[in-house]
N, C-alpha and C positions, 0 to 999 in steps of 0.2 A: 693496306689500304681497302676498305670496303666499299663497296658500290650496289644499289639495287638495279635491276633492271626496268627500263621504260618500255612502253609501248609504242611500238611505231608502224602503223599500220597494221598488218596480221602479224607481224614480227616483233621482237624485242630487241633491245640495243643497251649498251652501257656506254655512259660516257666516260671518255679517256682524258684527263687533264692534260693541259699543253705541256705541265713539265714532264710528264711521263712521258710523253712523245719526245720530247726535246732529249731527254735522257736517252733514248732510243736511237735517235738521228733519224726520227720518222715526220716526213713534211706530210699533212693529211689531204693536201690539195696535190701533189704529184707522186707520192709513192704507193706503191700496191704491197699488199700483205697476203699471206697465207694464212689462214686459219685451220688447225686441226685440233683433234681431241687425243690426248695422251694421258693414261693412267688417270682418268677422271679428272683430266684437266683440260681448260683452253688453253692453245699455244697459238700464239700470234707473232709471226714472224715476217720482217722484213724482207720483200723480195730483192735481191743484189741486182739482178739482170731480169725484168719481168720479161717474158717472152711477147713478141709483137702479135696480137690476134688478127688473123687476116679477116678482110672487110668479105662476108657472103653478100652478094646480092640476087 
């Protein structure tokens, strides 16, 4: 699958098709992912048990 980057404000993004998310069992409304770079590749991994961040006031 080939994708082009799209401009989002001062950043860039890639649209991920729902079928790809489904194959990886990722719900974009509730799941969190970790994004890293390994060997010149973007790696996106679903977090199994995301840590709850404390709210700092």
